[in-house]
C-alpha positions in Angstrom: 24.1 29.7 -16.4 26.2 29.9 -13.5 27.4 26.8 -12.2 26.3 25.9 -8.1 28.2 22.2 -8.0 30.7 20.3 -10.2 31.9 17.2 -9.5 35.8 16.0 -11.1 36.9 12.8 -11.2 35.1 11.9 -8.2 36.3 8.2 -7.4 34.9 6.0 -4.2 35.8 2.5 -3.7 34.2 -0.4 -0.7 37.2 -2.8 -1.2 36.7 -4.4 -4.1 33.2 -2.4 -4.9 34.2 0.8 -7.4 31.0 2.8 -6.5 32.0 6.0 -8.1 34.0 6.0 -10.9 35.7 9.2 -12.4 32.5 11.0 -12.0 32.4 14.6 -13.5 29.2 16.4 -14.1 28.0 20.1 -13.6 24.6 21.2 -12.0 23.3 25.0 -12.6 22.7 27.3 -10.3 18.9 28.1 -9.6 17.8 24.9 -11.3 16.2 21.5 -10.4 18.6 19.1 -11.2 17.8 15.3 -11.4 20.0 12.5 -10.6 18.9 8.9 -11.7 20.1 5.4 -12.2 19.8 1.4 -11.3 20.0 0.4 -7.6 23.9 0.5 -6.9 24.6 3.3 -10.0 26.5 5.0 -7.4 24.2 8.1 -6.9 23.6 7.9 -3.4 27.4 7.6 -2.5 27.7 10.6 -5.0 25.3 12.7 -3.0 27.1 11.1 0.5 29.8 12.5 -0.8 28.5 15.9 -1.2 27.3 16.3 1.7 30.0 15.3 4.2 29.3 11.6 5.0 31.7 9.6 2.8 35.3 11.0 1.8 36.2 10.9 -2.2 39.1 8.8 -2.6 40.2 11.0 -5.7 38.7 13.7 -7.5 37.4 17.2 -6.7 34.3 19.1 -5.6 33.7 22.6 -6.8 31.0 24.7 -5.1 30.3 28.2 -6.9 33.2 28.2 -8.9 35.7 27.5 -6.0 37.2 23.6 -5.1 36.0 22.9 -1.7 37.1 20.0 1.1 34.0 19.0 2.8 35.0 16.7 5.7 31.9 16.0 7.4 27.7 17.6 7.4 29.2 20.4 9.0 31.2 21.6 6.4 28.3 21.1 3.9 26.2 23.2 5.6 28.5 25.8 6.3 28.5 25.9 2.2 24.8 26.0 2.3 24.4 22.7 1.4 21.4 20.7 2.9 19.7 17.1 2.8 16.2 15.8 2.9 16.6 12.2 3.5 14.4 9.5 3.0 13.9 8.9 6.2 13.4 11.9 8.2 15.8 13.1 10.9 12.8 14.2 13.4 12.3 13.7 17.3 8.6 13.2 17.4 7.7 14.2 21.0 9.3 17.3 20.4 8.0 20.6 18.8 8.7 21.8 14.9 10.6 24.8 16.4 12.5 22.7 18.9 13.5 20.5 16.0 14.4 23.4 13.7 16.8 24.3 16.5 18.2 20.9 17.7 22.2 21.6 16.5 21.8 25.6 16.3 21.2 26.6 19.4 23.3 29.5 19.4 24.1 29.2 23.6 22.9 27.9 26.6 20.1 31.1 26.8 17.4 29.5 25.0 14.9 32.0 25.6 15.9 34.8 23.1 17.2 32.2 20.5 14.0 30.2 20.5 12.2 33.7 20.0 14.9 35.0 17.1 13.9 31.5 15.6 10.4 31.8 15.8 10.9 35.3 13.8 12.9 33.8 11.1 10.8 30.7 11.0 7.7 32.7 10.5 9.1 34.6 7.5 10.5 32.0 5.8 7.2 29.8 6.0 5.7 32.7 4.2 8.0 33.6 1.8 8.2 29.5 0.7 4.3 29.4 1.1 5.1 26.5 3.7 2.2 26.2 5.8 3.6 25.0 9.3 2.5 24.9 13.1 6.0 26.1 14.8 4.2 25.0 18.5 3.0 21.7 17.0 4.4 17.9 18.5 6.4 16.2 15.0 4.0 13.1 15.9 0.8 15.4 15.6 1.7 16.2 11.9 0.8 14.3 8.3 4.1 13.1 6.5 3.5 15.6 4.3 4.0 18.3 7.1 6.5 16.5 8.1 8.8 16.6 5.0 7.6 19.9 4.9 9.6 20.8 8.5 12.8 18.7 6.9 12.7 21.3 3.9 12.1 24.4 6.3 14.8 23.4 8.8 17.1 23.0 6.0 16.1 26.9 4.8 17.0 27.9 8.6 20.3 26.6 8.2 20.8 28.9 5.0 20.8 26.1 2.3 21.3 27.4 -1.2 21.7 23.8 -2.8 19.2 21.4 -1.6 19.4 17.7 -1.8 16.3 15.2 -1.7 16.5 11.4 -1.7 13.2 10.0 -3.3 11.1 12.9 -2.1 7.6 11.5 -2.6 8.0 8.2 -1.3 5.6 8.3 1.1 3.5 11.1 0.0 -0.1 11.5 -1.4 -0.3 12.6 -5.0 -1.8 16.0 -3.7 1.4 16.4 -1.1 3.6 15.5 -3.9 2.0 18.5 -6.0 2.4 20.8 -3.1 5.9 19.9 -3.1 6.9 20.5 -6.5 5.2 24.2 -6.2 7.7 24.5 -3.3 10.7 23.0 -5.5 9.6 25.3 -8.1 9.6 28.0 -5.5 12.9 27.6 -4.5 14.2 28.1 -8.4 12.8 31.4 -8.3 14.4 32.0 -5.8 17.7 31.3 -7.6 18.1 28.6 -5.0 19.6 24.7 -6.8 17.5 21.5 -5.9 19.1 18.0 -6.7 16.6 15.4 -7.0 17.1 11.7 -7.0 14.5 9.6 -7.4 13.0 5.8 -9.4 9.9 7.9 -10.5 10.6 9.0 -14.5 7.5 11.2 -14.4 8.6 13.2 -11.7 11.9 13.9 -13.2 10.6 14.7 -16.5 7.7 17.0 -14.5 9.6 18.8 -12.3 13.5 18.8 -13.2 15.7 21.1 -15.9 18.4 18.5 -16.7 18.6 14.8 -15.7 22.3 13.2 -15.2 22.0 9.2 -15.6 24.6 7.1 -14.0 25.3 3.2 -14.2 27.8 1.3 -12.8 29.3 4.0 -11.0 29.7 6.0 -14.5 27.9 8.8 -15.8 26.3 7.2 -19.3 24.1 10.6 -19.8 23.5 14.2 -19.4 20.3 15.2 -21.0 18.1 18.5 -21.2 14.5 17.0 -19.6 12.8 18.7 -22.3 14.2 17.0 -24.9 14.3 13.7 -23.4 11.3 11.0 -22.5 10.7 8.1 -20.4 11.3 5.7 -22.5 15.1 6.8 -23.5 15.6 7.4 -19.6 14.7 4.1 -18.9 17.0 2.7 -22.1 20.0 4.9 -20.5 19.5 4.0 -17.1 19.8 -0.4 -17.5 21.8 0.1 -21.1 18.6 -2.0 -22.8 14.9 -1.3 -23.8 12.2 -1.7 -21.0 8.5 -1.8 -21.4 7.3 1.2 -19.7 3.5 -0.8 -20.1 2.9 -4.3 -19.6 0.4 -6.7 -21.2 -2.3 -8.0 -19.4 -4.6 -10.7 -20.3 -8.0 -10.6 -19.3 -9.3 -10.9 -16.1 -10.6 -14.5 -15.7 -11.6 -15.0 -12.1 -12.0 -18.3 -9.9 -12.9 -19.0 -6.5 -12.8 -16.9 -3.5 -8.8 -17.5 -1.9 -9.4 -14.8 0.8 -12.1 -13.7 2.8 -12.0 -10.7 5.5 -15.0 -9.8 7.7 -15.3 -7.1 10.1 -11.3 -6.8 11.1 -11.0 -4.6 14.0 -7.7 -4.4 15.7 -6.1 -2.6 18.8 -3.2 -2.3 20.9 -2.6 -2.4 24.2 -3.3 1.0 24.8 -6.7 1.1 23.1 -5.7 2.9 20.0 -7.6 1.8 16.8 -5.4 -0.2 14.5 -7.8 -1.3 11.8 -11.5 -0.7 11.8 -14.1 -2.2 10.1 -12.2 -4.2 7.7 -14.0 -6.3 5.2 -12.6 -7.1 1.7 -12.0 -10.1 -0.6 -9.7 -11.7 -3.3 -10.7 -14.4 -5.4 -8.1 -16.5 -7.5 -6.8 -15.2 -10.9 -7.0 -11.3 -9.2 -4.7 -8.6 -8.1 -6.5 -6.6 -5.6 -4.2 -3.5 -4.5 -4.6 -1.4 -1.3 -3.3 2.1 -2.1 -2.3 4.0 0.7 0.1 6.5 2.4 2.6 4.1 4.7 1.2 3.7 8.3 -2.2 4.0 7.4 -2.8 0.0 8.4 -2.0 -1.6 5.5 1.5 -3.1 7.3 -0.9 -4.2 10.1 -2.8 -6.1 7.7 -0.5 -7.9 6.5 1.2 -9.0 9.4 -2.2 -10.2 10.7 -2.7 -11.8 7.4 0.7 -14.0 7.1 0.9 -15.0 10.4 3.5 -12.5 11.7 1.3 -11.0 14.1 0.2 -12.5 17.4 -3.2 -10.9 19.1 -1.7 -11.3 22.8 -0.9 -8.0 23.2 -3.9 -6.8 21.2 -7.5 -6.9 21.2 -8.7 -8.7 17.7 -11.8 -9.2 16.6 -13.6 -10.2 12.9 -13.0 -13.4 10.6 -10.5 -14.3 8.3 -11.2 -17.0 5.6 -8.4 -18.5 3.5 -9.1 -21.4 1.0 -12.7 -22.0 3.1 -10.9 -22.5 6.1 -11.9 -20.2 8.8 -8.5 -18.9 10.7 -8.2 -17.8 14.0 -6.0 -15.0 14.4 -7.0 -13.9 17.9 -4.3 -15.7 20.2 -0.9 -17.1 20.0 -0.1 -19.9 17.8 3.5 -20.5 16.9 2.8 -23.1 14.5 0.1 -20.4 12.2 2.6 -19.5 9.6 3.4 -23.1 8.7 0.0 -23.6 8.7 -0.7 -21.3 6.5 2.4 -21.8 4.1 0.2 -25.4 3.9 -2.5 -23.7 2.8 -1.0 -22.1 0.0 0.3 -18.5 1.4 3.5 -16.6 0.3 4.4 -13.6 1.7 6.8 -10.7 0.2 7.0 -8.8 3.3 7.2 -4.9 3.5 10.8 -4.7 4.8 12.7 -7.0 3.4 15.7 -6.6 5.6 13.7 -6.8 8.5 11.1 -9.1 7.7 12.3 -10.8 4.5 16.1 -12.5 4.6 18.7 -12.7 7.6 21.6 -10.8 6.4 24.2 -12.8 8.0 23.0 -15.7 5.9 24.1 -16.8 2.5 21.8 -16.5 -0.9 21.2 -20.1 -0.6 20.4 -20.1 2.9 17.6 -17.6 2.7 16.4 -19.1 -0.7 15.6 -22.1 1.8 13.7 -19.9 4.3 10.5 -20.8 5.0 10.6 -23.8 2.6 12.7 -26.2 4.6 10.6 -29.2 6.0 10.3 -30.4 9.2 13.9 -33.4 8.8 17.0 -33.1 10.7 19.3 -33.1 8.1 19.0 -31.0 4.9 20.9 -31.6 1.5 23.1 -28.6 1.5 24.1 -30.0 -2.2 20.7 -29.8 -3.4 19.7 -26.5 -1.6 22.3 -25.2 -3.1 21.6 -26.3 -6.6 18.0 -25.0 -5.9 19.3 -21.7 -5.0 21.0 -21.4 -8.3 18.3 -22.1 -10.2 16.4 -19.5 -8.8 19.4 -17.3 -9.3 19.5 -18.0 -13.2 15.4 -17.6 -13.4 15.4 -14.6 -11.7 18.1 -13.2 -13.0 19.9 -12.2 -10.1 23.1 -10.9 -10.2 26.3 -12.0 -9.1 25.0 -15.2 -9.7 26.5 -17.1 -6.6 24.6 -18.8 -3.8 27.2 -18.7 -1.2 27.7 -14.9 -1.1 26.0 -13.5 2.0 23.0 -11.7 0.7 23.9 -8.8 2.2 26.5 -8.1 -0.4 24.1 -7.9 -2.9 22.1 -4.7 -3.5 18.6 -4.2 -2.7 17.5 -4.8 -6.2 19.0 -8.2 -6.0 17.8 -9.1 -2.6 14.5 -8.3 -3.2 14.3 -10.6 -6.3 15.6 -13.6 -4.3 12.8 -12.8 -1.7 10.1 -12.9 -4.4 11.7 -16.0 -6.4 11.4 -17.8 -3.0 7.9 -17.3 -2.8 6.6 -17.6 -6.0 8.6 -21.1 -5.8 6.4 -22.6 -3.0 4.2 -22.2 -5.7 1.3 -20.0 -4.1 -2.6 -19.8 -3.7 -2.2 -16.7 -1.7 0.6 -14.0 -2.5 0.6 -11.4 -0.1 2.9 -8.8 -1.3 4.0 -5.6 0.5 5.9 -2.7 -1.5 7.6 -5.1 -3.9 9.4 -2.4 -5.7 10.1 -0.1 -2.8 13.8 1.7 -3.6 14.4 -0.5 -6.7 15.7 0.4 -10.6 13.1 0.6 -13.4 14.4 -2.5 -14.9 14.0 -4.6 -11.7 10.3 -3.0 -11.8 9.7 -4.3 -14.7 10.8 -8.2 -14.0 8.7 -7.9 -10.6 6.0 -6.8 -12.2 5.9 -9.4 -15.0 6.4 -12.3 -12.4 3.3 -10.5 -10.3 1.0 -10.2 -13.8 2.4 -13.9 -14.4 0.9 -15.9 -10.8 -2.2 -13.6 -11.7 -2.6 -15.4 -14.9 -2.1 -18.3 -13.4 -4.8 -18.4 -11.2 -3.1 -17.1 -8.3 -5.0 -14.5 -5.8 -3.1 -11.9 -4.7 -3.0 -9.1 -2.3 -0.9 -6.0 -3.2 0.1 -3.2 -0.8 1.7 -0.4 -2.5 2.5 3.2 -2.0 3.2 3.5 -6.1 0.0 4.8 -7.8 2.0 4.1 -10.7 2.6 0.4 -9.8 -1.1 -0.1 -8.5 -2.3 1.1 -12.2 0.3 -1.1 -13.8 -1.2 -4.1 -11.8 -3.9 -3.7 -10.2 -7.6 -5.4 -11.0 -9.4 -3.8 -8.0 -8.3 -0.8 -5.8 -8.6 -0.8 -2.0 -7.8 2.6 -0.5 -6.8 3.1 2.9 -6.4 5.9 5.5 -6.8 6.0 9.6 -6.8 2.4 9.8 -10.0 2.3 7.4 -10.9 1.2 4.0 -12.0 4.8 2.8 -12.8 3.6 -0.6 -12.7 0.3 -3.7 -13.0 1.3 -7.3 -12.2 -1.0 -10.4 -8.9 -0.5 -12.6 -11.0 0.6 -14.8 -12.1 3.7 -13.1 -9.2 4.3 -12.2 -8.8 8.2 -11.0 -5.9 10.0 -9.4 -6.9 12.8 -7.8 -9.9 10.6 -6.2 -7.5 7.8 -4.8 -5.6 10.8 -3.6 -8.1 12.5 -1.9 -9.0 8.7 -0.8 -5.8 7.9 0.7 -5.8 11.5 2.8 -9.4 10.6 4.7 -12.4 11.4 2.1 -14.6 8.6 2.2 -16.7 6.6 -0.2 
């Protein structure tokens, strides 16, 4: 097949880190091409070079057989390259039409350009089966609809090569299936799709070829039809990776967390949580499934003591370790009190809430665990940090590095290690493997199952249904701030869960 994109000896260095090391491979026109690799493998850097965000230190990029200098994203767009980012680039209080026209207004007189753009977009919506209301405001659309807007925006810019970065991270299973249908239609139209994802089942389901990167180099280029999940995982991390972890029989103890009729409204009176009722017992993992933004974050913020209710209206009862906790008033000592009750917390956003980027690794390992003493024994704290890094296979093994110098996966392992070191009775875990590679996922899952088998009660929030299937004993599904359904892991059904995530009640 003709070649749409070819990388020849692309190298890129950031200080001492060689992100891309003489990367060479080709992507066929009219194909769906997957790029996979561990965190820090260099795949995002390579795509940023293709889209003009970075400049390669060495090497060449060929588009449709011709060498091209891509100095910025405008050059990339001019060459027919489009990129749909994991975090959408949309202005929420503007309409779909206005968002798509941004940067493509065509002059000062907008009325004629708007009419012309609307006609073009209506044709594209029909051709590519994109059901989008052009006059709708972005903040009125679902996550799946917003993603379709991003795709429509790239089509409007005449993109023939479309890069998608973790495109299903915030979609329900039904929305992911709809996306794949659109991508297959792209392929039929002769367009080229480059898919970056950590989800190997998606790679196997949708791609024609897959390039595997490790440590900045290409280690394999495979026809998807001739490989499987085990081979891909092995090539990604350089060792065998268990895709199914052993689980001990469920042995539950006393109720550790009980939430009764929890309600939360913000200062504008908008309901964020309504009629929340559930419990978690010692020795079980209760997972909350749902698309991000449906109340899971607010629930974890309340239970961990991060969210004070001075600006919100909160009612209901929360009992932890048989002790009633009043979350309805501001109490700066509440997080410390929860710590004493045995509550540990792995927040959803590690960079915002889990670490302090300017602190060293050993200082971050100490957060939440430090005593009220005026003086700390630095030597002892560093030794304890070193032990955690060794136990959780954090690389590089250097407690004096700033934590911002570590990859996202290693940062996540440090947060998890710190919270496990507190010997919790109740573990609150938000999106534990978001943005981490398959090797780190295996390690994190192993640690959580070990906690469960040791009798720890775990409340897990995850947007990854495969993760929930691998870890949960019971599943709660949330949509619109409510629990729309509950099922045991023996009754796991992707279709049913997806419908509940979409708002279909019990």
